[in-house]
C-alpha positions as CSV (number, residue, x, y, z in Angstrom):
1,M,0.0,0.0,0.0
2,P,1.6,3.3,-0.9
3,T,2.5,5.7,1.9
4,H,0.7,9.1,2.1
5,P,3.1,12.0,1.9
6,L,1.5,13.8,5.0
7,H,1.7,10.7,7.1
8,D,5.3,10.1,6.1
9,L,6.1,13.8,7.1
10,S,4.5,13.3,10.4
11,S,6.5,10.2,11.2
12,R,9.7,11.9,10.3
13,S,8.9,14.9,12.6
14,R,8.2,12.6,15.5
15,A,11.5,10.9,14.9
16,L,13.4,14.1,14.8
17,A,11.7,15.4,18.0
18,S,12.7,12.2,19.9
19,L,16.3,12.5,18.7
20,L,16.4,16.1,19.9
21,L,15.0,15.2,23.3
22,I,17.6,12.4,23.8
23,T,20.3,14.8,22.8
24,L,19.2,17.6,25.2
25,L,18.3,15.6,28.3
26,P,21.8,14.7,29.4
27,A,22.9,18.3,28.9
28,G,20.1,19.6,31.1
29,C,20.8,17.0,33.8
30,F,24.5,18.0,33.7
31,R,23.7,21.7,34.0
32,K,21.5,21.1,37.1
33,K,24.2,19.0,38.7
34,A,26.7,21.7,37.9
35,D,24.5,24.4,39.5
36,N,24.1,22.4,42.7
37,T,27.8,21.9,42.8
38,V,28.4,25.7,42.5
39,N,25.8,26.5,45.2
40,A,27.3,23.9,47.5
41,A,30.7,25.5,47.0
42,T,29.4,29.1,47.8
43,V,30.0,30.1,51.4
44,V,28.2,33.2,52.6
45,Q,30.2,35.4,54.9
46,V,27.9,36.8,57.7
47,N,28.1,38.8,60.9
48,A,26.6,36.9,63.8
49,A,25.7,37.2,67.5
50,R,24.6,34.8,70.2
51,A,21.1,34.9,71.6
52,I,21.3,36.3,75.1
53,G,19.3,34.7,78.0
54,R,18.5,36.8,81.0
55,Q,15.8,37.1,83.7
56,V,13.0,39.5,83.2
57,A,9.8,40.4,85.0
58,V,6.9,38.1,84.3
59,T,4.4,39.9,82.0
60,L,1.0,39.4,80.5
61,S,0.8,40.6,76.9
62,E,-2.6,41.6,75.5
63,T,-4.1,43.9,73.0
64,G,-6.9,46.4,73.3
65,S,-8.1,49.9,72.5
66,F,-7.9,53.3,74.3
67,V,-11.2,54.9,75.3
68,A,-11.9,58.3,76.9
69,E,-12.3,58.2,80.6
70,E,-15.2,60.6,80.2
71,S,-17.2,61.2,77.0
72,S,-20.3,63.4,77.0
73,E,-22.8,63.8,74.2
74,V,-23.9,67.3,75.2
75,A,-27.7,67.9,74.9
76,P,-29.6,71.2,75.4
77,A,-31.8,71.6,78.4
78,V,-34.3,73.5,76.2
79,S,-35.5,73.3,72.6
80,G,-34.7,76.0,70.1
81,R,-33.1,77.1,66.9
82,V,-29.3,77.2,66.7
83,I,-27.9,80.7,66.1
84,R,-24.2,80.1,66.8
85,T,-21.7,77.2,66.9
86,P,-18.4,78.7,68.0
87,V,-16.4,75.4,68.2
88,S,-15.4,72.9,65.6
89,V,-14.4,69.2,65.7
90,G,-10.9,68.9,67.2
91,A,-11.1,72.1,69.2
92,F,-10.1,72.1,72.9
93,V,-12.6,73.5,75.3
94,K,-12.5,74.3,79.0
95,A,-15.4,73.6,81.4
96,G,-17.9,76.3,80.9
97,D,-16.8,77.3,77.4
98,V,-19.7,78.0,75.0
99,I,-20.2,75.2,72.4
100,C,-23.6,76.2,71.0
101,E,-26.1,79.1,71.4
102,L,-29.9,78.9,70.8
103,D,-32.3,81.7,69.9
104,H,-33.0,83.4,73.3
105,R,-35.5,86.1,72.4
106,D,-38.5,84.3,73.7
107,A,-36.7,83.5,77.0
108,E,-35.7,87.1,77.4
109,L,-39.3,88.3,76.9
110,K,-40.6,85.9,79.5
111,L,-37.9,86.9,82.0
112,T,-38.9,90.6,81.5
113,Q,-42.5,89.8,82.0
114,Y,-41.9,87.8,85.2
115,K,-39.6,90.4,86.6
116,A,-42.4,93.0,86.2
117,Q,-44.9,90.7,87.9
118,L,-42.4,90.2,90.7
119,A,-42.1,94.0,91.2
120,E,-46.0,94.2,91.5
121,A,-46.0,91.4,94.0
122,Q,-43.3,93.1,96.1
123,A,-45.4,96.4,96.1
124,S,-48.5,94.5,97.1
125,L,-46.7,92.9,100.0
126,R,-45.3,96.2,101.2
127,Q,-48.7,97.8,101.1
128,A,-50.3,94.9,103.0
129,Q,-47.6,95.1,105.6
130,S,-47.9,98.9,106.0
131,R,-51.7,98.5,106.7
132,I,-50.9,96.6,109.9
133,G,-47.7,98.4,110.6
134,L,-45.6,95.3,109.9
135,G,-42.1,96.0,108.8
136,T,-39.6,93.4,109.7
137,G,-39.9,90.9,112.5
138,N,-42.8,88.8,113.7
139,F,-46.4,89.9,113.5
140,D,-47.9,91.4,116.7
141,A,-51.5,92.6,116.4
142,S,-51.2,95.0,119.4
143,R,-48.6,97.0,117.3
144,V,-51.2,97.7,114.6
145,P,-52.1,101.5,114.9
146,E,-55.9,100.9,114.7
147,V,-55.7,98.1,117.3
148,A,-53.5,100.2,119.6
149,A,-56.0,103.2,119.4
150,A,-59.0,100.9,120.0
151,K,-57.3,99.3,122.9
152,A,-56.5,102.7,124.5
153,T,-60.1,103.8,124.1
154,Y,-61.4,100.6,125.6
155,E,-59.0,100.9,128.6
156,S,-60.1,104.5,129.2
157,S,-63.8,103.7,128.9
158,A,-63.3,100.7,131.3
159,A,-61.6,102.9,133.8
160,Q,-64.4,105.5,133.6
161,A,-67.0,102.8,134.0
162,R,-65.2,101.5,137.1
163,L,-65.0,105.0,138.6
164,A,-68.7,105.7,137.8
165,A,-69.7,102.3,139.4
166,A,-67.7,103.2,142.5
167,D,-69.4,106.6,142.8
168,A,-72.9,105.0,142.3
169,K,-72.1,102.5,145.1
170,R,-71.0,105.3,147.4
171,Y,-74.2,107.4,146.6
172,A,-76.3,104.3,147.4
173,N,-74.8,104.2,150.9
174,L,-75.4,107.9,151.3
175,V,-79.1,107.5,150.4
176,A,-79.4,104.9,153.2
177,T,-78.0,107.4,155.7
178,G,-80.2,110.2,154.4
179,D,-77.1,112.3,153.4
180,V,-78.2,112.5,149.7
181,S,-81.6,112.5,148.0
182,Q,-82.8,109.6,145.9
183,S,-82.8,111.7,142.8
184,V,-79.1,112.5,143.2
185,Y,-78.4,108.8,143.6
186,E,-80.5,107.9,140.5
187,K,-78.5,110.4,138.4
188,Q,-75.2,108.9,139.6
189,R,-76.4,105.4,138.9
190,T,-77.5,106.4,135.4
191,Q,-74.0,107.8,134.8
192,A,-72.4,104.5,135.9
193,E,-74.6,102.5,133.6
194,T,-73.8,104.8,130.7
195,A,-70.1,104.5,131.4
196,E,-70.4,100.7,131.5
197,A,-72.2,100.7,128.2
198,Q,-69.5,102.9,126.7
199,A,-66.8,100.5,128.0
200,N,-68.6,97.5,126.5
201,A,-68.8,99.4,123.2
202,S,-65.1,100.2,123.3
203,R,-64.3,96.6,124.1
204,Q,-66.2,95.5,121.0
205,Q,-64.4,98.0,118.9
206,Y,-61.1,96.8,120.2
207,E,-62.0,93.2,119.5
208,G,-63.1,94.2,116.0
209,A,-59.8,96.0,115.4
210,L,-58.0,92.9,116.5
211,N,-59.9,90.7,114.0
212,T,-59.4,93.2,111.2
213,A,-55.6,93.2,112.0
214,R,-55.5,89.4,111.9
215,Q,-57.4,89.4,108.6
216,S,-54.9,91.9,107.2
217,F,-52.1,89.7,108.4
218,Q,-53.6,86.8,106.4
219,I,-53.6,89.2,103.3
220,V,-49.9,89.8,104.1
221,N,-49.3,86.0,104.2
222,S,-51.1,85.6,100.9
223,S,-49.1,88.4,99.3
224,Q,-45.9,86.8,100.6
225,A,-46.9,83.5,99.0
226,S,-47.6,85.3,95.7
227,L,-44.3,87.0,95.9
228,E,-42.4,83.7,96.5
229,A,-44.3,82.2,93.5
230,M,-43.2,85.1,91.3
231,Q,-39.6,84.8,92.5
232,A,-39.7,81.1,91.5
233,Q,-41.0,82.0,88.1
234,V,-38.3,84.6,87.7
235,S,-35.7,82.0,88.7
236,Q,-37.1,79.5,86.2
237,A,-37.1,82.2,83.4
238,E,-33.5,83.0,84.3
239,K,-32.5,79.4,84.0
240,A,-34.4,79.0,80.7
241,L,-32.5,82.0,79.3
242,A,-29.2,80.6,80.6
243,D,-30.0,77.2,79.1
244,T,-30.1,78.7,75.6
245,T,-26.3,78.9,75.9
246,I,-24.9,75.4,76.0
247,R,-21.5,75.0,77.6
248,A,-18.8,72.3,77.9
249,P,-19.3,70.1,81.0
250,F,-15.5,69.6,81.5
251,D,-12.1,70.2,79.9
252,G,-11.7,68.2,76.7
253,F,-11.7,68.0,73.0
254,V,-14.8,68.2,70.7
255,S,-14.9,64.9,68.8
256,A,-18.3,65.6,67.1
257,R,-20.5,68.5,66.3
258,P,-23.5,67.2,64.4
259,I,-25.5,70.5,64.2
260,A,-25.3,73.7,62.2
261,V,-26.7,77.2,62.5
262,G,-30.4,77.3,61.6
263,E,-31.2,73.8,62.8
264,Y,-33.9,73.2,65.4
265,V,-32.8,71.0,68.3
266,T,-34.7,69.4,71.2
267,T,-33.7,68.1,74.5
268,S,-33.0,64.7,72.9
269,S,-30.6,66.2,70.4
270,S,-26.8,66.0,70.7
271,V,-25.1,69.3,69.8
272,A,-21.6,68.1,70.4
273,T,-19.5,65.3,71.9
274,V,-16.8,66.3,74.3
275,V,-14.1,63.8,75.4
276,R,-11.7,64.2,78.3
277,M,-8.2,63.5,77.1
278,D,-5.9,64.2,80.0
279,T,-6.4,60.6,81.1
280,L,-7.4,57.6,78.9
281,K,-8.4,54.1,79.7
282,L,-6.9,51.1,77.9
283,Q,-9.4,48.2,77.8
284,L,-7.8,44.8,77.5
285,Q,-9.6,41.5,76.8
286,T,-7.8,39.2,79.3
287,P,-8.1,35.4,79.5
288,E,-9.7,34.1,82.6
289,K,-6.7,31.9,83.5
290,S,-4.7,35.2,84.2
291,A,-7.2,36.5,86.7
292,A,-5.5,35.1,89.8
293,G,-2.3,37.1,89.2
294,L,-3.9,40.4,88.4
295,K,-4.9,43.2,90.8
296,V,-5.4,47.0,90.7
297,G,-2.3,49.1,90.7
298,M,0.0,46.9,88.6
299,P,2.3,48.7,86.1
300,V,1.3,48.5,82.4
301,T,3.3,49.5,79.3
302,A,1.6,50.0,76.0
303,R,2.6,50.8,72.4
304,V,0.6,52.1,69.5
305,A,1.5,51.8,65.8
306,A,1.6,55.6,65.4
307,Y,4.6,55.9,67.8
308,G,6.6,52.8,67.0
309,D,8.7,51.6,69.9
310,R,7.7,54.4,72.2
311,D,6.4,53.0,75.5
312,F,3.5,54.6,77.3
313,T,3.2,53.7,81.0
314,G,0.0,53.3,83.1
315,T,-1.4,51.3,85.9
316,T,-4.3,48.8,86.2
317,S,-7.4,50.5,87.5
318,A,-10.2,48.1,87.3
319,L,-10.9,44.4,86.7
320,N,-14.3,43.4,85.5
321,P,-15.6,40.7,87.8
322,A,-17.7,39.1,85.1
323,V,-16.2,36.7,82.6
324,N,-17.6,36.5,79.1
325,P,-18.9,33.0,78.7
326,D,-18.2,32.9,75.0
327,S,-14.6,34.2,74.9
328,R,-13.7,33.1,78.5
329,S,-12.1,36.5,79.0
330,F,-12.8,39.5,81.1
331,V,-12.0,43.2,80.6
332,L,-9.0,44.7,82.4
333,E,-8.8,48.5,82.5
334,A,-5.6,50.5,82.9
335,R,-5.4,54.3,83.2
336,F,-2.8,56.3,81.3
337,A,-1.9,59.9,81.9
338,N,-2.2,61.8,78.6
339,S,-1.7,65.5,79.5
340,D,-0.1,66.2,76.1
341,S,-3.0,64.5,74.2
342,T,-0.5,62.2,72.4
343,L,-2.8,59.2,72.8
344,R,-6.3,59.3,71.3
345,P,-9.5,57.4,72.0
346,G,-9.9,54.5,69.6
347,M,-6.1,53.8,69.2
348,F,-5.2,50.1,69.1
349,A,-2.5,49.2,71.5
350,S,-0.4,46.2,72.5
351,A,0.2,46.2,76.2
352,R,2.2,44.3,78.8
353,V,1.1,44.0,82.4
354,V,4.0,43.5,84.8
355,L,3.2,40.6,87.2
356,P,5.0,39.5,90.3
357,G,8.1,37.2,89.8
358,M,10.8,36.7,87.3
359,E,11.2,34.4,84.3
360,N,13.9,33.5,81.8
361,A,13.9,35.3,78.4
362,V,15.8,35.1,75.2
363,F,16.9,38.3,73.3
364,V,18.5,38.9,69.9
365,P,19.6,42.1,68.1
366,K,16.9,43.6,65.9
367,A,19.1,42.9,62.9
368,A,18.7,39.2,63.4
369,V,15.0,39.2,62.6
370,V,13.6,39.1,59.1
371,R,10.0,39.7,58.3
372,D,8.7,37.5,55.6
373,R,5.6,39.2,54.1
374,T,4.7,36.2,51.9
375,T,4.1,33.9,54.9
376,D,3.5,36.8,57.4
377,S,6.1,35.4,59.8
378,N,9.2,36.5,61.6
379,Q,12.3,34.5,60.7
380,I,15.8,34.0,62.1
381,F,18.8,32.1,60.6
382,V,20.5,30.0,63.2
383,L,24.2,29.2,62.4
384,D,25.3,25.7,63.4
385,G,28.1,23.5,62.0
386,G,28.8,25.9,59.1
387,K,25.2,25.8,58.0
388,A,22.3,28.3,58.2
389,H,19.0,26.9,59.6
390,L,15.8,28.8,59.1
391,R,13.6,29.3,62.2
392,V,10.2,30.8,62.4
393,V,10.0,32.7,65.7
394,T,7.4,34.5,67.8
395,L,8.5,37.9,69.1
396,G,7.8,39.8,72.3
397,E,8.7,43.2,73.5
398,T,11.7,45.4,72.5
399,E,14.2,46.1,75.3
400,N,17.3,48.3,74.9
401,G,17.4,47.7,71.2
402,S,17.0,44.0,71.4
403,L,14.0,41.8,70.5
404,R,12.6,39.2,72.9
405,V,12.0,35.8,71.2
406,L,9.1,34.0,72.9
407,S,9.5,30.8,70.9
408,G,11.7,29.2,68.2
409,L,15.1,30.0,69.7
410,T,17.1,29.1,72.8
411,A,19.7,31.2,74.6
412,G,23.3,30.7,73.4
413,E,22.4,29.9,69.8
414,M,24.3,31.9,67.1
415,V,22.2,33.9,64.7
416,A,23.0,35.8,61.5
417,L,22.8,39.6,61.6
418,N,23.1,40.3,57.9
419,K,22.9,39.0,54.3
420,Q,19.7,37.1,55.2
421,S,18.6,37.6,51.6
422,D,21.5,35.4,50.5
423,L,20.7,32.7,52.9
424,Y,18.4,29.7,52.8
425,D,17.8,26.7,54.9
426,G,21.0,24.6,54.7
427,A,23.2,27.3,53.1
428,S,26.9,27.2,53.9
429,V,28.0,30.1,56.0
430,A,31.1,31.4,57.7
431,V,31.2,34.0,60.5
432,Q,33.4,36.9,59.6
433,A,36.4,37.3,61.7
434,G,36.0,39.5,64.7
435,R,32.2,39.0,64.7
């Protein structure tokens, strides 16, 4: 059967390809072997240092966020339209500084009205007091002029009645002895009866004056009550006027001001949020197993990303007695002085609480640690027997320029300080002389 030209060409091509593969394969294998030989022969010269072991204070390391010790969403005590907002977000205010003003015209009008009514009540009271001669001191009806005059008239009439009665009695005795006539006696007796009637009338007038004075005193009491009621209304109006000016409750920074001029606010509205910054609290979620060793007053150091290796110092101030049943942790609070307002509420921090006792720790120079962003891990090359061995380590705090290694390294091991980019696990190394 004749061979097709295309089929024959395909067969020849496959044969050529097989021959080329056989030819190249040994060359490739030889090159790979040669490369490995070169790598094995390369010795990386590095600087090195030994991991140092020393005793340090026992610490509890946790993370948390700073919160303001005091934060107030300031609300107005009265409703009204905003006419002025003299502070902006970020401004520092002192206690009593104005942070918002409401329209105060209605409050001023009411205060003027109540002050006028108060003046009327004061005048009415003075008039009622003058009627009964009451200035200052307790009420005494006998000091009322009308009462005093009526009393004097009554006492005079009573004295005259007693005198006339005595004369009538004497004349009666004289009639019995025949020294005076019956007609003279009758005249004297009539005068005595008239004097007694006048005395009785004077007594009634005196009693009437007393009753009138007491009634007038009741009017004074009523006027006094009206005056006190008006004074209360004036005080309320003064407060309502003062409440149209909203002031900062304490020294701090304005973190929010959600209102603008022209808006109408009510007593449920927030016109600004003021946070106290001179002291902040750091809230740490702490595992319940650490509860036994913690107490108030322990020193705490914290770091935030914004300030790198700068340590901020504080003290534990509160331990929440309740443990979260889901996370098996509780909140530990620490107070940090912040007079320069370096720290801010909301900043995330890593913190260490210094506990009683000491423990062994391993430290290496910062240069020994390499951050591998691909695996998101910290790595160190340990030098042993002329070889570099890659270790993944867990880091702790920084102390005097050295990093604490929590796991992955033991004290006394030699670590590379440079050329980590040229090293790999198993690479040949030599420590440079004098290092």
